[in-house]
Steps between C-alpha positions, in 0.01 A plus 500: 500500500653262755158441656343445158759235415445315828122508469509379137766231531240239403376711209759466218307722260486790744871461576576517129291818467684660792832404344418638156366822648833587663776239471764683704269578794357147492847348523599711800172439682508126424853460639387678817199269533675177403592401857127489588386302194797279414310179584268556202614337178374805307728725705797272436439511126469879504815530710702309242341693216575841651849427630638277227810659352652434162821621339350485152420822317167520322490684169122506477316413185626558147227760439597690814866504403414629151282772656786611728747512209264710286415733792870543582579581137223761486623657825846527348352646183329775701830572674665536157249755366731804549774336294262368233291817467772757563335641814673682784587219748467727806157621392380147419631309802394752765141461381482146365720268707193353682353391166803280438410281797137522613305425178688170451452394863131594494447309175671194652260484796195573286598213272595268785174553692274479192309812602191633329543713182346800681783499751762473224344807338508693829871423549579590138325837536670559838835453325424687178352821646798571732742427213333765284448740791856500638648560155265791429594692815695820422876446481603718793780338704440753781131413532427355843177338381682328212762361739229385741306336216812314383571384857144384574428345160696178582299473823176532306609234250604282794139533621378392156734201522339413834160520334617254233661274762179478704308354208136457596573544873554873508338546842689213664741624768689173473554556127637847570744353751603238247578791269729654763671164550548472126663844495740405778595178326532681167743754646719218632489301175551800271796615710661158460437509124653849469805399705550195278452714190753752630757225550434365150543850357829556682639162397389537136638852458823403679563194285443683171713796610791259556504423128461861398127497424293758685138393511382726785270722292364215289447282806308770686285600202399153386536278807516718810186706433296192407632319807409784736153529349438124517629447856169572683306281255744210535507550877121485514496183291754329727322609819164380373622163374751436782377667820748292701792690346457802725255367760783476752690812395224757556431394863872520577516852358200602710638346820851640454417853392210569737717506818786672314275779376339528845843560658611731218184710520530536876861615473411729209225680694737552794764631259251742343426648842870509593611674179210743508392432143191700411251334260279809522734726306737255330323386181759237402501349848119480494515324162744238635282466810201415281697254288608329823136488609386338174779241515426402860127487430562263210718282725223484762240392245737243349598365843138466614416303188804273536444454876146383427609265223766337712324496837731754662534494879417763760854643491452588133166662582654706783776624268243590235296687761807692615594585142143615428498728807834654402379548144191680628738733685697566182175554311375743765818708473485503120129586499542787745790634291288493185209676671746761630643563153150532350394747771816706448541495123166381362384199302704366210448177302797337673388593850144388439614168350732429794230607749242266347742209482608547862142517625417172323812329633432627853142372495617163368778480760269581789257228392780245450652589838165467676435160339854384589444602862168316509661191345777494761271574796233246410737248337280514190569412140684764299225497236345824633836673454508370144149633440604848616774493236277367223233759583728792409636374168210641289520828695865540399390424144239779502759744636741421215217566253436841655867604497574361152192626318350765727792709621616619154147625432442644848827692497488592129804283413728708723 
């Protein structure tokens, strides 16, 4: 995009189109190119526009605020269904927690982007069918396919949220990357909201307990549950109306944790060899190994996106490359252990699900690592690395569909 900005510096309309297509990438590329185009008055105007900072908080439009309040209330109402309808909370929440969050967020982006009615219908069906399906599955707590469906259902609904977020640009890689950026910012903002809510809860309960009034149960039932349910919706609203709130926090997280995780992972692999831990026969160790893999993979994707947005230097790219190579090593060990367990004890729903997920992650990691190496060697833009990430997002979505809806049928609900 840097070259496009330079070549179109005398074409304001084209610059505006580039900016609206991907605001975060445009800002990073423009700041990189500014030294070469700073004599142009257009470039000076854009520089002030992109880098102007304000301490004021925007609360959006009145209609948007009303929408967020209603959506938050409905999310809280869904969370209260067990208490209102007398249902078993464990049965309800294990199957329906994703429906507290994702329908409201999807509706927000559909409304905000003014999408076509056909797309609204598709999202509604994609939410309704899983809601009916997951609650009709046999109530067998020992069923592996039920557990897998409950684990992968949030990932499927996250994919539907991405579909709603993309609006009419479903095939745009840049829009998919914007979705990942939004998720990173949302995690930061929601965490801050939950910490603040936790402090408010502690202070409120403590003050009332001092005067002999115990409000813990009432507070949790009528304030806490609604607050927890509304946090992602409120976080989304704040991130969308005030992107500057976390625009500097996310890059710091990426830059701080990437080298720390790189060092930790290196030490961990050495420790695994030293202690003689065996992922081939130790099921719990293999499970932790895979959770580690997923967490590091998510950090790599997040760091690549943030490095691109903030014009990260070569040192950041080298650390990402090292982390990717180490993660491929971890993935290779986990994958070989899974193949070994399947060859020894046969196929089960859990083993097949972990095998499929590891194969997808390995393929994605290899492509990301190759593109990172090419970027460093040729001193290219990181956009090709971004594309390798965006390419795989729909593939992960299809895999969640197979595990959530296909595995219970394939394995006869076992």
